[in-house]
N, C-alpha and C positions, 0 to 999 in steps of 0.2 A: 519427559520425552527425550531419550538420548537421540542424538542426531547431529547433523552438521549444521552449525550456525555460522552465518557469514554476514558481514556488513560491507556495504559498498559506499565510498571508495575503499578498495581493499588495501591492506598494509603494503608499503613499499616492499618490493622483492617478491611479491606474489606473481607467479608467472601466468599471465593470462594473455594468450595470443589472440587479441581481439580482431586483428585484420583477417586471420584465417577463420575466426568464428563467424564473422558477418559475411564472408565470401560465399557462404552457403546460401545466402539470400541476396539476390542482386538488388542494388539500391534503386535502380530505375523501376524494376518490377514492384518493389515495395511501395514506391511513390504512386505508381498506377493503382495499386490495391487501396492505398489510403484515399486517393481521389475517388475511387469507386464507393468506398464507405461514406465519404462526405457527400457525394452526389446522391446516394440512396437516401440520406437523411433530408436532403433538399426536396427530392421528388415526393417523399412521403413525410410531410412535416408533422411532427408530434407536438403535443402541448407542453412538453418539457425538454430540457436540453439533454440530448442522448450522450451517454458515456461511450467512449471507444474502448473495447476490451481486447486483450490479447488472450487467446485460448490455447492451452498447451495440452497435447496428448502425449503421454510417455509410453515407452516400450522397454522390454528387457529389464523391468524393474519389478521387484516383488515387495509390495508395501509391508508384508508380514515379516520378511526376512532381511531385506536391505535396510540400511540406515535411513530413517526419515530425515528430510532436510528442512531447514527453514532459514530464510535469509531476507534481509531488507536492503533495498537499493533506493538511493535518492535520485529521482529523475531530474532532467534539466528544467522541465516546466511542470507547474502544478497540474495534475491530471483532472481534478474536480474543481469546477468553478464555484460551487456553493458549499465548500468544505467547512463543517462546523466544529470548532474546537472549544473545549471547556477547560479552564484553568482551575485546578484544585489547589488553593494556595494558602500560605501563611500570610500574616498581615502585610508584609512587604510586597509579596507577589500579588496579593489582591489589589493593593493600591496601583501597582504597575499595570495589572489587567484592566482596571477601571480607566486608567489614563490612555491605554491603547484601544479602548472600547471593545474589549474581548469579553465573552461570557465567562462567568466564574462561579465557584461554589466554595464556601468555607467548610472547615471540618464540622462546625455546628450544623450547617445545611445538610451534610451527609448523615449526621447522627439522627436528624429528624426522620429519615427514611426507615429507621428502626430495623434495619436488615430485612425489610419486607421484600421478598423476591420479586414481586410484581413491580414495585416502585423502582427497585434497582435496575430491573430489565428495561423499564420505561426510560430511566436516566441514560442507560447505555445506548438505547435506540435514538435518543434525542441528539446525539453528537457522533461525528465521525471518529473523533479521537479525544483523548484527555492528556493534559500535561499537569504534573503535580510537583510541588516543592519537594526537593529531595529529603527534607526532614520529615515529611508526612507520608512518603511512599509506604513505609512498613506498616503504618496504622490503617491504611485503606482496606486491606482484607479483613481486619478486625472490626472495622466500622460497618462495611458494606457486605461482608461475606464474599463468596467467589464470583459474584455476578459479572463484574467488569472483565475479569479474566476469561470467564466462559464465553463472553461475547467477543473475545479477541481484542478487547479494548483496554487492557491494563495500561495505566498512565505511563507516559514517558517522563523520566526524571528531569527536573530543572534546578540547577544550583543558583546561588546568588552571584556567582562569578560569570554566569552566562547571560547573554542578552535574550530577553523573552521573545522579542520580535523575530530574531534569527531562528530561535528554537521552533517557533510557530511555523515559520517558512519551511524549515527542514521537515517537520512532521507532515505538513501539507504535501510535500513533494516525495515523501517516502512511501514505497509500496512493499508489500510483504509476500514472499512466496512461501507457502507452507504445504509440505507434502502430508496429505491425510491418508485415508485408507483406499482412496481411489486413484486411478492413473490420469485424472484430468484436473487441470488447474486453470483458473481464470483470474486475471488482474486488470484493474482499470489503468489504462495508459494515457488517457486524455478524454477530450469531448469533441463533438463534431464541429464546433465553431473554432477550434484551434487551427493555426496555420499548418499547412502540409509539412513544412520543415520541422515544426515543433513536434508534431506527432511522429515524424520519422526519427528524430533524435531520441524521443522517449521509448519508442518501440525497439530501436537498436540497442539502447542501454539495457532495457528489460530483458531482451533475448540473450544478449551477451552474458548478463549476470546469471540468468537462469541456467544457461549451458555450463557456466563455470561451477555451478553447484552440483551438477549431475556427475555421477561416478564415471560414466563413460562418455561424458560430454554429448556430442551430437548423436552418438549411437543409441542414446536413451530417448531421443526425440522422435516420436511417430509423426506428429504433424503440428503445425502452428497455423492458427487462423486469427484474422482480425475482424471485428464486427462492431456495429453500433448496438445499443441496448435492444432496439426493436428490429434491426436490420439482419440481413442474411450473412452467415459466416463466409469470409473470403480467405481461401487457403493461400498462405505465403510460403509454406514449406511442407 
């Protein structure tokens, strides 16, 4: 998939005029909208913790002709409260995962799935993300087939020079924008029990980053909405 790939924080020297980016949405108005989403979740209590989503509709974009983009941005606050990560590790990383009380799988565990599509799909569904020892990454498609990749959950690489705890925190706070064949995108930016300021920081970061990925920046944005999982969309732009 040829396209624009970007990571946030961006490299020094990348010109991103964030103040002008966010001036398109007034901070007070955004805070009111966040309060409305949170209040809606209180008024109609659900049996689960609702996610807060940012929904984006694009314009002046032709998915067939224009470059598809994808990018990841690390939010200030973890958007999901019950984010499940699985470590696919070598011996050293498995020991570290055990001591940090993280869920883990060895290469032998993966081989037992025998490339069975249903079992690989079930594994992918069981976790929000995977982290794998950098020495094992290349083996994973050979052992499991393309299942994790298809589910958009190909593991993040972890070297022995990196702290597993920090890596887990980064993965939990990272969201991905990926342009597919349609002009609508949706990403989780938090949950309804987060503080207003935490949601504000996450939404501002997500919007800034998305706009920086678009060829014509704000001219490619038709609308932005925030909503809880079961709540009504509230337009913020």
